[in-house]
N, CA and C of each residue as an Amber inpcrd file, in Angstrom:
protein
   366
 -16.0710000 -12.7350000 -36.2420000 -16.2950000 -13.5250000 -35.0490000
 -14.9830000 -13.9060000 -34.3790000 -13.9440000 -14.0960000 -35.1740000
 -12.6490000 -14.4840000 -34.6170000 -12.0840000 -13.3890000 -33.7210000
 -12.3590000 -12.1030000 -34.0560000 -11.8240000 -11.0100000 -33.2400000
 -12.4540000 -10.9920000 -31.8530000 -13.6710000 -11.5300000 -31.7220000
 -14.2850000 -11.6270000 -30.3980000 -13.5450000 -12.6330000 -29.5270000
 -13.1230000 -13.7270000 -30.1240000 -12.4200000 -14.7600000 -29.3690000
 -11.0430000 -14.2950000 -28.9200000 -10.4110000 -13.4140000 -29.6940000
  -9.0700000 -12.9290000 -29.3440000  -9.0820000 -12.0540000 -28.0900000
 -10.1720000 -11.3060000 -27.8850000 -10.2040000 -10.3590000 -26.7790000
 -10.8490000 -10.8710000 -25.5210000 -11.2220000 -12.1380000 -25.4700000
 -11.9390000 -12.6820000 -24.3140000 -10.9980000 -12.8640000 -23.1250000
 -11.4980000 -12.4650000 -21.9510000 -10.7520000 -12.6940000 -20.7170000
 -11.6840000 -13.3450000 -19.6890000 -11.1920000 -13.5780000 -18.5010000
 -11.9570000 -14.2710000 -17.4620000 -13.2240000 -13.4970000 -17.0760000
 -13.1560000 -12.1770000 -17.0510000 -14.3290000 -11.3730000 -16.7000000
 -15.4260000 -11.5630000 -17.7390000 -15.0540000 -11.5320000 -19.0300000
 -16.0390000 -11.7270000 -20.0990000 -16.7370000 -13.0760000 -19.9650000
 -15.9710000 -14.1000000 -19.6970000 -16.5260000 -15.4490000 -19.5640000
 -17.4580000 -15.5260000 -18.3570000 -17.0550000 -14.9250000 -17.2530000
 -17.8700000 -14.9380000 -16.0430000 -19.1940000 -14.2130000 -16.2570000
 -19.1460000 -13.0520000 -16.8960000 -20.3730000 -12.2960000 -17.1740000
 -21.3090000 -13.1100000 -18.0630000 -20.7790000 -13.7170000 -19.1020000
 -21.5930000 -14.5130000 -20.0130000 -22.1990000 -15.7290000 -19.3160000
 -21.3970000 -16.4540000 -18.5510000 -21.9080000 -17.6340000 -17.8480000
 -22.9630000 -17.2680000 -16.8010000 -22.7660000 -16.1530000 -16.1250000
 -23.7520000 -15.6930000 -15.1420000 -25.0740000 -15.3690000 -15.8220000
 -24.9950000 -14.6910000 -16.9710000 -26.2070000 -14.3650000 -17.7160000
 -26.9190000 -15.6360000 -18.1810000 -26.1760000 -16.5770000 -18.7250000
 -26.7750000 -17.8400000 -19.2020000 -27.4460000 -18.5800000 -18.0480000
 -26.7630000 -18.6460000 -16.9080000 -27.3400000 -19.3130000 -15.7320000
 -28.6180000 -18.5980000 -15.2770000 -28.6060000 -17.2720000 -15.2730000
 -29.7770000 -16.5050000 -14.8350000 -30.9520000 -16.7160000 -15.7870000
 -30.6930000 -16.7100000 -17.0870000 -31.7600000 -16.9460000 -18.0650000
 -32.3610000 -18.3240000 -17.8460000 -31.5210000 -19.2700000 -17.5540000
 -31.9530000 -20.6580000 -17.3820000 -32.7380000 -20.8630000 -16.0780000
 -32.3470000 -20.1630000 -15.0100000 -32.8870000 -20.5160000 -13.7020000
 -33.8240000 -19.4950000 -13.0480000 -33.8050000 -18.2420000 -13.4600000
 -34.6440000 -17.2470000 -12.7850000 -36.0750000 -17.2750000 -13.3220000
 -36.9990000 -17.0640000 -12.4110000 -38.4120000 -16.9670000 -12.7720000
 -38.6870000 -15.5540000 -13.2920000 -39.0360000 -15.4480000 -14.5760000
 -39.2260000 -14.1390000 -15.2090000 -40.5490000 -13.4760000 -14.8220000
 -41.3660000 -14.1620000 -14.0650000 -42.6270000 -13.5700000 -13.6150000
 -42.4260000 -12.6640000 -12.4080000 -41.2570000 -12.7570000 -11.7920000
 -40.9280000 -11.9160000 -10.6380000 -40.2100000 -10.6680000 -11.1540000
 -40.7340000  -9.4980000 -10.7910000 -40.2400000  -8.2190000 -11.3310000
 -38.7480000  -8.0040000 -11.0810000 -38.2830000  -8.3130000  -9.8890000
 -36.8700000  -8.1220000  -9.5580000 -35.9900000  -8.9970000 -10.4460000
 -36.4310000 -10.2060000 -10.7260000 -35.6540000 -11.0930000 -11.5970000
 -35.5490000 -10.5310000 -13.0090000 -36.5970000  -9.8810000 -13.4760000
 -36.5480000  -9.2470000 -14.8000000 -35.4980000  -8.1500000 -14.8040000
 -35.4670000  -7.3360000 -13.7420000 -34.4400000  -6.2900000 -13.6460000
 -33.0370000  -6.8960000 -13.6020000 -32.8870000  -7.9970000 -12.8660000
 -31.5870000  -8.6650000 -12.8050000 -31.1610000  -9.1820000 -14.1780000
 -32.1020000  -9.7410000 -14.9170000 -31.7970000 -10.2110000 -16.2670000
 -31.3970000  -9.0600000 -17.1790000 -32.0590000  -7.9210000 -17.0320000
 -31.6990000  -6.7490000 -17.8290000 -30.2920000  -6.2800000 -17.4730000
 -29.9830000  -6.2610000 -16.1900000 -28.6370000  -5.8620000 -15.7480000
 -27.5980000  -6.8180000 -16.3310000 -27.8460000  -8.1050000 -16.2340000
 -26.8930000  -9.0870000 -16.7550000 -26.7820000  -9.0140000 -18.2780000
 -27.8990000  -8.8100000 -18.9570000 -27.8650000  -8.6800000 -20.4130000
 -27.0780000  -7.4350000 -20.8220000 -27.2930000  -6.3230000 -20.1180000
 -26.5210000  -5.1080000 -20.4480000 -25.0390000  -5.3310000 -20.1670000
 -24.7250000  -6.1650000 -19.1760000 -23.3270000  -6.5140000 -18.9110000
 -22.7050000  -7.2920000 -20.0550000 -23.4640000  -8.2440000 -20.5980000
 -22.9720000  -9.0260000 -21.7430000 -22.7730000  -8.1160000 -22.9480000
 -23.7610000  -7.2610000 -23.2320000 -23.6510000  -6.3340000 -24.3570000
 -22.4570000  -5.4010000 -24.1670000 -22.2680000  -4.9280000 -22.9470000
 -21.1350000  -4.0420000 -22.6590000 -19.8050000  -4.7460000 -22.8900000
 -19.6840000  -5.9590000 -22.3800000 -18.4310000  -6.6890000 -22.5440000
 -18.1170000  -6.9530000 -24.0110000 -19.1340000  -7.3160000 -24.7880000
 -18.9200000  -7.5470000 -26.2180000 -18.5190000  -6.2370000 -26.9050000
 -19.1970000  -5.1400000 -26.5640000 -18.8410000  -3.8560000 -27.1870000
 -17.4320000  -3.4190000 -26.8000000 -17.0100000  -3.6950000 -25.5660000
 -15.6420000  -3.3460000 -25.1560000 -14.6210000  -4.1200000 -25.9830000
 -14.8930000  -5.4070000 -26.2100000 -13.9820000  -6.2340000 -27.0170000
 -13.8980000  -5.6820000 -28.4360000 -15.0560000  -5.3690000 -29.0180000
 -15.0810000  -4.8500000 -30.3890000 -14.3280000  -3.5230000 -30.4760000
 -14.6070000  -2.6200000 -29.5400000 -13.9280000  -1.3180000 -29.5500000
 -12.4180000  -1.4780000 -29.3820000 -12.0250000  -2.3250000 -28.4240000
 -10.6070000  -2.5550000 -28.1790000  -9.9100000  -3.1190000 -29.4070000
 -10.5340000  -4.0860000 -30.0590000  -9.9270000  -4.7310000 -31.2200000
  -9.8600000  -3.8150000 -32.4360000 -10.6750000  -2.7720000 -32.4500000
 -10.6360000  -1.8090000 -33.5530000  -9.8370000  -0.5550000 -33.1810000
  -9.1930000  -0.5800000 -32.0330000  -8.3460000   0.5250000 -31.6140000
  -9.1050000   1.7750000 -31.2020000 -10.3670000   1.6280000 -30.8250000
 -11.1860000   2.7690000 -30.4330000 -11.2470000   2.8820000 -28.9130000
 -11.5050000   4.0980000 -28.4300000 -11.6050000   4.3100000 -26.9890000
 -12.9080000   3.7240000 -26.4520000 -12.8390000   3.2050000 -25.2500000
 -13.9920000   2.5950000 -24.5940000 -14.6690000   3.5470000 -23.6140000
 -14.1960000   4.7700000 -23.5280000 -14.6450000   5.7050000 -22.4990000
 -16.1560000   5.8700000 -22.4660000 -16.7500000   6.2190000 -23.5830000
 -18.1860000   6.4830000 -23.5990000 -18.9980000   5.2030000 -23.4290000
 -18.4870000   4.1080000 -23.9010000 -19.1690000   2.8270000 -23.6840000
 -19.1760000   2.4830000 -22.1890000 -18.0710000   2.7500000 -21.4960000
 -18.0150000   2.5120000 -20.0460000 -18.9920000   3.4150000 -19.3150000
 -19.0540000   4.6830000 -19.7230000 -19.9650000   5.6180000 -19.0600000
 -21.4160000   5.1820000 -19.2500000 -21.7810000   4.7960000 -20.4650000
 -23.1470000   4.3430000 -20.7250000 -23.4720000   3.0760000 -19.9730000
 -22.5250000   2.1670000 -19.9260000 -22.7040000   0.9130000 -19.2140000
 -22.8850000   1.1610000 -17.7130000 -22.0700000   2.0200000 -17.1540000
 -22.1620000   2.3490000 -15.7320000 -23.5160000   2.9700000 -15.4190000
 -23.9550000   3.8950000 -16.2790000 -25.2420000   4.5490000 -16.0680000
 -26.3770000   3.5290000 -16.0850000 -26.4170000   2.6770000 -17.0970000
 -27.4940000   1.6800000 -17.2050000 -27.4640000   0.7050000 -16.0240000
 -26.2790000   0.2410000 -15.6930000 -26.1090000  -0.7080000 -14.6020000
 -26.7150000  -0.1580000 -13.3070000 -26.3360000   1.0520000 -12.9590000
 -26.8030000   1.6240000 -11.6970000 -28.2650000   2.0440000 -11.7500000
 -28.7590000   2.4550000 -12.9010000 -30.1700000   2.8060000 -12.9960000
 -31.0550000   1.5880000 -12.7050000 -30.6810000   0.4400000 -13.2230000
 -31.4970000  -0.7500000 -12.9630000 -31.3710000  -1.2080000 -11.5100000
 -30.2160000  -1.0260000 -10.8970000 -30.1000000  -1.3450000  -9.4720000
 -30.9610000  -0.3900000  -8.6540000 -31.0280000   0.8760000  -9.0520000
 -31.9000000   1.8290000  -8.3540000 -33.3690000   1.4310000  -8.5200000
 -33.7320000   0.9040000  -9.6820000 -35.1080000   0.4320000  -9.8710000
 -35.4170000  -0.7410000  -8.9450000 -34.4430000  -1.6180000  -8.7570000
 -34.6410000  -2.7220000  -7.8110000 -34.8210000  -2.1730000  -6.4000000
 -34.0200000  -1.1820000  -6.0280000 -34.1710000  -0.5720000  -4.7060000
 -35.5500000   0.0530000  -4.5410000 -36.0630000   0.6680000  -5.6030000
 -37.3910000   1.2890000  -5.5460000 -38.4730000   0.2850000  -5.1700000
 -38.2760000  -0.9480000  -5.5180000 -39.2580000  -1.9860000  -5.2020000
 -39.3120000  -2.2970000  -3.7050000 -38.2050000  -2.0890000  -3.0100000
 -38.1290000  -2.5540000  -1.6300000 -37.9380000  -1.4700000  -0.5820000
 -37.5670000  -0.2860000  -0.9960000 -37.2890000   0.7630000  -0.0110000
 -38.5920000   1.4240000   0.4220000 -38.6640000   1.8200000   1.6720000
 -39.8790000   2.4510000   2.1780000 -39.8870000   3.9650000   1.9290000
 -38.7300000   4.5710000   1.8330000 -38.6400000   6.0250000   1.6120000
 -38.4930000   6.2920000   0.1110000 -39.5730000   6.0660000  -0.6190000
 -39.5440000   6.1710000  -2.0720000 -39.2700000   7.6000000  -2.5420000
 -39.7430000   8.5930000  -1.7980000 -39.5200000   9.9840000  -2.1970000
 -38.0340000  10.3290000  -2.1310000 -37.3740000   9.9100000  -1.0820000
 -35.9370000  10.1450000  -0.9530000 -35.1800000   9.4490000  -2.0780000
 -35.5430000   8.2140000  -2.3590000 -34.8730000   7.4810000  -3.4360000
 -35.1290000   8.1400000  -4.7930000 -36.3120000   8.6810000  -5.0060000
 -36.5810000   9.3520000  -6.2810000 -35.7250000  10.6070000  -6.4110000
 -35.5250000  11.3490000  -5.3190000 -34.6220000  12.5130000  -5.3580000
 -33.1850000  12.0780000  -5.6610000 -32.7590000  11.0200000  -4.9860000
 -31.4040000  10.5210000  -5.2220000 -31.2300000  10.0200000  -6.6600000
 -32.2480000   9.3740000  -7.1930000 -32.1990000   8.8910000  -8.5760000
 -32.1090000  10.0650000  -9.5480000 -32.9220000  11.0940000  -9.3210000
 -32.8600000  12.2900000 -10.1810000 -31.4870000  12.9450000 -10.0970000
 -30.9320000  13.0150000  -8.8850000 -29.5940000  13.5850000  -8.7240000
 -28.5570000  12.7520000  -9.4680000 -28.6730000  11.4370000  -9.3720000
 -27.7440000  10.5510000 -10.0750000 -27.8340000  10.7420000 -11.5850000
 -29.0560000  10.8240000 -12.1100000 -29.2290000  11.0290000 -13.5540000
 -28.6140000  12.3550000 -13.9780000 -28.9000000  13.4080000 -13.2380000
 -28.3530000  14.7300000 -13.5650000 -26.8260000  14.7240000 -13.4890000
 -26.2900000  14.1530000 -12.4230000 -24.8350000  14.0930000 -12.2790000
 -24.2030000  13.2730000 -13.4010000 -24.8280000  12.1590000 -13.7630000
 -24.2770000  11.3190000 -14.8340000 -24.2440000  12.0590000 -16.1630000
 -25.2900000  12.8300000 -16.4330000 -25.3140000  13.6110000 -17.6750000
 -24.2180000  14.6590000 -17.6630000 -24.0990000  15.3800000 -16.5540000
 -23.0360000  16.3910000 -16.4390000 -21.6680000  15.7230000 -16.5470000
 -21.4980000  14.6080000 -15.8810000 -20.2360000  13.8720000 -15.9310000
 -19.9280000  13.4370000 -17.3530000 -20.9340000  12.9360000 -18.0410000
 -20.7570000  12.4480000 -19.4130000 -20.4050000  13.5870000 -20.3690000
 -21.0790000  14.7090000 -20.2340000 -20.9140000  15.8140000 -21.1810000
 -19.7530000  16.7330000 -20.8250000 -19.5990000  17.0500000 -19.5590000
 -18.6350000  18.0760000 -19.1530000 -17.3230000  17.4940000 -18.6320000
 -17.4010000  16.6040000 -17.6810000 -16.2000000  16.1360000 -16.9930000
 -15.3640000  15.2050000 -17.8680000 -15.9920000  14.4090000 -18.7080000
 -15.2740000  13.4110000 -19.4860000 -14.8260000  13.9650000 -20.8410000
 -14.7920000  15.2860000 -20.9880000 -14.3820000  15.8670000 -22.2720000
 -12.9640000  15.4670000 -22.6460000 -12.1790000  15.0880000 -21.6690000
 -10.8050000  14.6740000 -21.9470000 -10.7570000  13.3310000 -22.6680000
 -11.8710000  12.6130000 -22.6790000 -11.8950000  11.2960000 -23.3140000
 -11.3650000  10.2100000 -22.4000000 -11.1060000  10.5530000 -21.1490000
 -10.5910000   9.5820000 -20.1860000 -11.7120000   9.1980000 -19.2260000
 -11.9120000   7.9210000 -19.0310000 -12.9730000   7.4350000 -18.1480000
 -12.6590000   7.8020000 -16.7090000 -13.6910000   8.2300000 -15.9920000
 -13.5350000   8.4470000 -14.5570000 -14.6050000   7.6420000 -13.8360000
 -14.4310000   7.4880000 -12.5670000 -15.3160000   6.6240000 -11.7890000
 -16.3230000   7.4100000 -10.9560000 -16.5200000   8.6940000 -11.2310000
 -17.3980000   9.5130000 -10.4080000 -18.8180000   8.9760000 -10.3800000
 -19.4060000   8.6620000 -11.5460000 -20.7770000   8.1510000 -11.5840000
 -20.8790000   6.8000000 -10.8790000 -19.8800000   5.9540000 -11.0830000
 -19.8880000   4.6390000 -10.4570000 -19.8520000   4.7690000  -8.9390000
 -18.9710000   5.6060000  -8.4320000 -18.8320000   5.7780000  -6.9860000
 -20.0780000   6.4410000  -6.3970000 -20.6130000   7.4400000  -7.0940000
 -21.7980000   8.1240000  -6.6000000 -22.9780000   7.1710000  -6.4670000
 -23.2030000   6.3270000  -7.4480000 -24.3300000   5.3970000  -7.4090000
 -24.1130000   4.2830000  -6.3820000 -22.8700000   3.9470000  -6.1350000
 -22.6010000   2.8770000  -5.1850000 -22.9170000   3.3350000  -3.7770000
């Protein structure tokens, strides 16, 4: 537990406090709020895993890629709730999933994180 405290920075604290506030104040009966809670929870899990990996001298590359993929997939699900052109969004979502897999397997073979999936989903 002490190694978690050593690696904490302002971003980690902000993510955790945002998640705690959301759990406390959001109505979980609203579908979008559930997606937001999942996004925030995955952010907390990601930040903790980054600290653990960093403190053990391991690369964070694949953890970042997985975190980016999950983060954007849930934002796309939120968009699906409100967008009128659902067919277009489903094509874009499929393209994003395919690109993320290719990016994860082929492009990141160097072990160095890139921002292609993050930029594409944004």
